[in-house]
N, C-alpha and C positions, 0 to 999 in steps of 0.2 A: 286673781280679776275680780271683781265685787261683782255684788247679785247683780239682775236685771229685778230693778223693784215694774210692779205695774202700779199709771192711772188706775180713778175710780172709774171714766171714760172707756177702756179701755178693758176693765176688768171682762175676762169668763170665771163659770163657778170651776169650782175646776173637777167636780167632781168626784165617785167613790174611787177609791184602789188607790188615788192622791193622798200624799202628805203638803201643805202647804204653810211656809218661814213667814210672819211672820215678827216684826216690829214696833212694838207704841214709844217711840220715842220722848214724851212729854211723862214719860211716867218709867225710862232707862229700862223696859221689859222687853225682850227677845219672848219667843218660844216656837212652838210646832202646833195642829192639828190637825186630823185624819178624821175623814167620814171611811167606814171599810166596808164592803160591800160583799160582788164579788167575788173574791181575792180570800174573804171568810167565811163563806159558801162552804166553798171549796172544798179549806181546812177546816171543815169542821165535819162535811158531809164526809172526806172517806171516809174514816174512823168512826161516824157513825157515833157522835159520844151521846151519851146523856146529858139532859140538859141542863146543870147544876155545872158540873164536869165540859161541855161546853162555854159558857156562861165566864166563869175562871179563865180556857185559853185566852180566851175572847179574849179577855185584859188583857197578861199575859201578849198580845199580839200587839198589839195597840199601840201598849207599850216599849215593843219593840222595834215595832216602826217609827214611834214617835223619838226617842232617842237615836238608834240606828242609822236617822237618815243623817245626823246630826257628823257620823263619821266625813274628818278632810283626808280622808289617805285609799290603802287599800285595801281592807278587813273586814273582821266581822269580829259582830253587836250579839252577845247575847243574854235573856239572859231564864236564868233556874229558880225554879224553891224545891225546895225541900225539906221535908214535912211528917209528920206521925202524924197525919188522916188520911180518911180515906180516898184522899187528889193525892199523893204522897210526890207526885213531879207533876211538874210545868216546865219546859222547855222553849223556848222562840230563840231562833238567832236570825237574822240579818246581816248577808251574808254580802261589799259593796259592790256594785252600781246602785243594783233595784231588787235581787232576791231574798224574800220574805219563806220562813216556811217554823215550824212548829208544830209541838206533839203534847201529849199526856199521860202518864203512869195511874191511877190509882182500883182496890180494892174492889169489884163485884158487891159483895155481900154487904165488907162494913161501909157503903156506899149506899146501897142497898136498906142497912137498918140506919144508917143519919137522916134517909130523906121520910123510910116512916117513923122519926121523934122530931120532927122537922126540926132538923140545925141539918140544913143546905145555907146556910153562909160562910161567907169566902172565911176569915179564921175558921169557922167550924170544920171546914174544909181541910179547908190546908194541912191545921194543927200547928203544932210548934217546930219552932224548925229556922231556917234558913234564907234569903233572900241572894245569888246572885248576880251582880250584870259584870260580866269580859268583854278587855276587848283585847282582835287578835289581831296583831300588825303585819303576824304569817311568818314567813321559814325569819334566825336572826334574831326574832324580836323577842323578851320572856309578854306571856301575854300583861296585862294585869285583871285586878279581879276585885274587885269592892261585892266588902258580906255584912246586912244586915239583921238582927235575930225578926224571926217572927212573932211578934210578940200579942195574939190579937186583933190586930188590924189592917183596911183594907190594901189593897196591894197599892194604890192613891197617896195612902199615909207613905206607905211602905217606901213606895221610893220618894218624898218629897225625905221622909227621915235618913235615904242614900246620899241626898245631896248639900246637903245641910253636913250632916259628919265628915263624906267621903273627899267631896269636891268644894263645901263653903260657901255657897251657890246660897241662898236663901229662894227654894223653886215651891210651885204651888204644881203636884201631875191631878185632872181631871178624866175620869174613865167610865162608861154605858154602855152597853151593850142593852140588846133587846129582842125578841122573837116580831116575824114580823107576820098573821097570817090573813091570804087571799085566795083568790080568787084565775087562778091564765083565763087564757086569750077563749080559753072549747068552756068556761065555770066550775073549770075540778079544783079540787082544793090546792092551795102553799104555797109556802113556811117555808122563810130566808132568816138566816140570819145576824145580824148590820150589830156593829159594836161604828164609839167614837173616841177621842180622847183628846184630849190637847195637854199641853206643859209652857209651862211661864216662870222667868228668870228675869232675877231686880241680875245688874250687871250695870252698874253710875259706873262714872266715870274714877270717881275717886272711893279708890279700895274705901276705903274707910267707914263712906256710908252698907258697905258689905255689912256690918255685926252687929250681932246677932243676939236675943235671951241665950244662955245656953240649956244643952240641951235638961231635960227632967234630969236630976238622979245623976248627974255630972257634978263633976266637982270644980266650976267654973263661979266666979260674984255676978251675978248678971251683972248688979251696979254697975261694977267697972266692966267685964267682957262683951252689955247686950246694948244693945242703944238703936229709939222705935226708927223707923226711916216713912215718912207721910209718903212717901210715891208708894214706896212697900205694903205697905197698908191701902191702902186706896186701890194696884193692884189686885193684891189677892183680897181682898171684898170684892171685891168685882167677880173674878176667878169663883168666886164660890157663888153667885147666883144666876153659875151655869147649871139643866137643868137635862136629867137622863133622856127624858125628850131631842133635848138640841141639840145629843150629841149626836143621838139616830134617828131620826128623823128624816127621811133620802129631797122631806119640802122645806127643811132647812141647811142649808150650806153651808159650809166651815166659812164664806168670806163675809155670811147675814148674822151671823153669829159673833164673828170680831168687832160690826159691825157694831152690833148690841151696845157692848161688851164696853169699848174701845173707843165711839166712833167722838166723843168730849173730846180726846186728849187727842185723837190725830192715830190711826193704826194705819202705818203697810204691808201689806200684803207685797208677798216673794213670786216668782218659780212654783210652780210645785213638783211634789219630785212624784214620779210614779213605781211605786212597788209590784212585783206582780210574786203571785203564788210558785214558786223555781223549786226545786234542789237540788242539794251541790256534792250530790252521792251518785254513782257512775258502778259501771261494768270494774271498771278497770282500779277505782281508788279500794273496791271493798276483794278485789282480791288481790290487793295488798296488803292490803290486811291477814286474809288468807294465808298468807305466803309467810307471811313471821309462826302460821302456828305450827305444833310438833307432829310429828306424824304420827302416835297413840292420839290430838288435837283434830288431826284429820281424821281419821279412822271414826273417834268417837261420831262427829257430824255430819256424814256419809246417812245415807237412806240412800239403798235401791245402787247405789253406786254414784250419785250424785250431791252435791251441798248447795245445797236451797240456803236464797241468805233474803232474807224484808227487810226491808229499810222500814223501822222505826216512824220518819218522817211520813214520808212519800208512801209509803202500801208499793215499791216497785220488789218484784224479789226479779234475785240475780238467779239461777241455777250455770253450776262449774262440773264438769267431773271434773271423777277423781285423779285423770289420767293428765290434767293441765298442775297437779302438783307434786306429780311425781320426781325424787331425784336426778339432776341429770346425767 
């Protein structure tokens, strides 16, 4: 079933927490764009992350929303970083049709030292490691995972490398995060997180137009395997003009940004897809995991006759009586 397009005269701005698919036919470009507000505030506020950690996780959440909502089947899409920096783990996943969740793990002492030394850029906080994209289509299906090294680049640059290496699709990703400070209706100080992002991909009908130069350090011959395409060069140049403020400003709707970028070529937007802060954990799921523990492991996990398990994503705590795991 074809996606329904929205005519300009009928256009209503999508607003926060809604992913907007778009197409620029004149440049053979398709993509998605989003601004996250209340959803992001809830996820980050639940754990009260330090600002440098919150910014990193916000970027991972935006990237997951952009890519996860492109799934055409029931499944889960996960973005995960694992490195040797102060923030050694970021995890964000999207479960169809609309559930998003995320968490970060960091070393408090190492983070404090990095902040003191002014080493708070994403590469410095993440360190050396890998960024993994995992697609899980459910039971009976083998998950697909693509892994690229974290080599001192930003998350948006690393994501672009992933698509170029694994998917062979010229891709440009832009991510932005901002803290907003204002006052509420009663004049009290208020703090909010906002983030936004855009992914643009070059998808011409003729596959040979998608060829591009070999990656730096590769073993290919750029003269033979790489050609440039004016349409993609133009699209990429336009995407490069995006300012972080445009991605995060609540007064600059995503549709306005897309119009600013591509109106000369004719940009078409499709119905937006809402994403929700929704965890997939449950009492039964966690009990199923605990049921696989040995009697010794169950005993070691209990305290005062109970086992308490807190979900790392949503911070919900589930409590179980030891009798629930007694042999039948």
